[in-house]
C-alpha positions as CSV (number, residue, x, y, z in Angstrom):
1,M,17.4,-7.9,-56.5
2,G,15.7,-4.8,-58.0
3,I,13.7,-1.9,-56.7
4,F,10.4,-3.8,-57.3
5,D,11.3,-6.7,-54.9
6,N,11.3,-4.2,-52.0
7,L,8.0,-2.5,-52.7
8,K,4.6,-3.5,-51.5
9,Q,2.6,-5.4,-54.1
10,Y,-1.0,-4.5,-54.9
11,A,-2.8,-7.4,-56.3
12,G,-6.5,-8.0,-56.8
13,K,-9.4,-5.6,-56.2
14,W,-11.7,-4.9,-53.3
15,E,-14.5,-7.5,-53.1
16,E,-17.8,-7.2,-51.2
17,K,-17.5,-9.6,-48.2
18,S,-20.7,-8.8,-46.5
19,R,-23.6,-6.3,-46.2
20,R,-25.8,-5.7,-43.2
21,V,-28.2,-3.2,-41.8
22,F,-27.3,-1.0,-38.7
23,T,-28.2,-2.8,-35.5
24,E,-30.8,-1.2,-33.1
25,E,-27.9,-0.5,-30.7
26,E,-25.9,1.3,-33.4
27,K,-28.9,3.3,-34.5
28,S,-29.8,4.3,-30.9
29,E,-26.2,5.8,-30.4
30,I,-26.6,8.3,-33.3
31,I,-28.2,11.7,-33.0
32,E,-27.4,12.9,-36.5
33,A,-26.2,11.1,-39.7
34,V,-25.5,13.2,-42.8
35,V,-23.5,13.0,-46.0
36,V,-20.4,15.3,-46.2
37,E,-17.6,15.9,-48.6
38,S,-14.4,14.5,-47.5
39,Q,-10.8,14.3,-48.8
40,Y,-11.5,11.2,-50.8
41,G,-15.1,11.6,-51.8
42,L,-18.4,11.5,-49.9
43,S,-18.6,10.2,-46.3
44,G,-21.2,9.7,-43.8
45,R,-20.7,11.8,-40.7
46,F,-22.3,10.2,-37.7
47,T,-22.7,12.2,-34.5
48,R,-23.1,10.1,-31.4
49,K,-25.1,10.9,-28.3
50,N,-21.7,11.6,-26.5
51,H,-21.1,14.2,-29.3
52,A,-18.1,12.1,-30.7
53,V,-18.1,12.3,-34.5
54,V,-17.3,9.2,-36.7
55,F,-16.9,9.2,-40.5
56,I,-17.5,6.2,-42.7
57,P,-16.9,6.6,-46.5
58,M,-20.0,6.2,-48.7
59,A,-20.2,3.1,-51.0
60,N,-19.9,3.6,-54.8
61,D,-23.7,2.7,-55.1
62,A,-24.8,5.4,-52.6
63,T,-27.5,7.7,-54.0
64,L,-27.3,10.6,-51.5
65,G,-25.6,13.9,-52.0
66,I,-23.8,16.4,-49.8
67,G,-25.9,17.6,-46.9
68,E,-28.5,14.9,-47.2
69,P,-29.5,13.0,-44.1
70,I,-28.8,9.3,-43.9
71,D,-31.8,7.2,-43.0
72,M,-30.2,4.6,-40.8
73,S,-33.3,2.3,-41.1
74,K,-32.5,2.0,-44.8
75,A,-28.7,2.3,-44.8
76,Q,-26.4,-0.7,-44.9
77,I,-22.8,-1.3,-43.8
78,V,-20.8,-2.9,-46.6
79,T,-17.6,-4.7,-45.7
80,L,-15.0,-4.9,-48.4
81,S,-12.0,-7.3,-48.4
82,K,-8.8,-7.6,-50.4
83,V,-6.0,-10.2,-50.1
84,G,-3.2,-8.7,-47.9
85,E,-5.3,-5.8,-46.6
86,N,-7.5,-5.2,-43.6
87,D,-11.3,-5.1,-44.3
88,I,-12.8,-1.7,-44.9
89,F,-16.3,-0.4,-44.4
90,R,-18.6,1.7,-46.5
91,V,-22.2,3.0,-46.1
92,S,-24.7,2.2,-48.8
93,I,-28.1,3.7,-49.2
């Protein structure tokens, strides 16, 4: 048994599982949505009515830059999946 038998295996790539628009309920919770720079690239910063802040990474096909507002009537939530991993979410616009 070698070192490679004890390490986590990374197989496959992230695939798009689904794509949907924000629901009316989700949109109504947000008072501000803007693109910000994060540790791993661009993210959407969503400020909720209760002033909690949530970050969702931007999808590779996103066309907005840092500081630009996210139009939630046009944005989509992309769900990505990969064998052996939990689904992840991205914002596309």
